[in-house]
C-alpha positions as a LaTeX table, in Angstrom:
\begin{tabular}{lrrr}
\hline
Residue & $x$ (\AA) & $y$ (\AA) & $z$ (\AA) \\
\hline
Met1 & 0.00 & 0.00 & 0.00 \\
Val2 & 1.26 & 3.48 & $-0.94$ \\
Gln3 & 1.93 & 6.14 & 1.71 \\
Gly4 & $-1.15$ & 8.05 & 2.80 \\
Gln5 & $-3.73$ & 5.36 & 2.03 \\
Lys6 & $-4.12$ & 4.06 & 5.59 \\
Arg7 & $-5.91$ & 6.28 & 8.13 \\
Ala8 & $-4.05$ & 4.63 & 11.03 \\
Asp9 & $-0.71$ & 5.92 & 9.65 \\
Ile10 & $-1.79$ & 9.57 & 9.88 \\
Lys11 & $-1.61$ & 11.50 & 13.15 \\
Tyr12 & $-2.58$ & 15.05 & 14.09 \\
Ser13 & 0.21 & 17.67 & 13.69 \\
Met14 & 2.15 & 15.26 & 11.44 \\
Asp15 & 4.06 & 16.81 & 8.50 \\
Val16 & 2.59 & 15.58 & 5.20 \\
Gly17 & 2.44 & 16.34 & 1.50 \\
Ile18 & $-1.05$ & 16.55 & 0.01 \\
Val19 & $-2.54$ & 17.05 & $-3.44$ \\
Leu20 & $-5.28$ & 19.69 & $-3.51$ \\
Lys21 & $-8.39$ & 19.10 & $-5.65$ \\
Glu22 & $-7.31$ & 21.77 & $-8.16$ \\
Asp23 & $-3.80$ & 20.22 & $-8.40$ \\
Gln24 & $-4.93$ & 16.64 & $-9.13$ \\
Ser25 & $-4.18$ & 16.94 & $-12.86$ \\
Ser26 & $-0.65$ & 18.32 & $-12.31$ \\
Gly27 & 0.10 & 16.27 & $-9.17$ \\
Tyr28 & 1.56 & 19.35 & $-7.42$ \\
Ile29 & 2.17 & 18.59 & $-3.74$ \\
Thr30 & 1.43 & 21.09 & $-0.94$ \\
Tyr31 & 3.18 & 20.58 & 2.40 \\
Gly32 & 1.93 & 21.27 & 5.91 \\
Lys33 & 0.80 & 19.88 & 9.26 \\
Val34 & $-2.38$ & 17.82 & 9.70 \\
Gln35 & $-5.08$ & 19.72 & 11.59 \\
Lys36 & $-7.95$ & 17.30 & 11.00 \\
Ile37 & $-8.45$ & 13.90 & 9.35 \\
Leu38 & $-11.54$ & 14.09 & 7.15 \\
Thr39 & $-11.78$ & 10.54 & 5.74 \\
Asn40 & $-13.71$ & 8.19 & 8.05 \\
Ser41 & $-12.91$ & 4.88 & 6.34 \\
Pro42 & $-9.73$ & 2.99 & 7.39 \\
Thr43 & $-8.25$ & 3.15 & 3.87 \\
His44 & $-8.75$ & 5.09 & 0.64 \\
Pro45 & $-7.14$ & 4.24 & $-2.74$ \\
His46 & $-6.39$ & 7.90 & $-3.59$ \\
Gly47 & $-5.13$ & 8.86 & $-0.11$ \\
Ile48 & $-6.75$ & 9.91 & 3.15 \\
Lys49 & $-8.32$ & 13.38 & 2.97 \\
Val50 & $-7.02$ & 15.84 & 5.59 \\
Arg51 & $-7.18$ & 19.54 & 6.44 \\
Leu52 & $-3.84$ & 21.24 & 7.05 \\
Thr53 & $-3.28$ & 23.92 & 9.71 \\
Ser54 & $-3.28$ & 26.41 & 6.79 \\
Gly55 & $-6.89$ & 25.42 & 6.05 \\
Glu56 & $-6.08$ & 23.65 & 2.77 \\
Val57 & $-7.82$ & 20.32 & 2.13 \\
Gly58 & $-6.40$ & 17.47 & 0.07 \\
Arg59 & $-5.40$ & 13.82 & $-0.05$ \\
Val60 & $-2.18$ & 12.64 & 1.61 \\
Lys61 & 0.46 & 11.53 & $-0.89$ \\
Glu62 & 3.58 & 11.43 & 1.28 \\
Phe63 & 4.88 & 11.74 & 4.81 \\
Val64 & 7.61 & 14.30 & 5.53 \\
Lys65 & 10.36 & 13.26 & 7.92 \\
\hline
\end{tabular}
């Protein structure tokens, strides 16, 4: 399973890279800290949807170390 597809792997205030809805075609990744996890299901094939502390909403594509 690719990074960001399992809800259990994502924690609040974790640094992540997300793809915003408007960036899905280009795949541009926006970075920030998780404020809220929006997806309720345990997994999602396109990535778990989160809100960043900046207010941006998108699907997790990578974890930042």
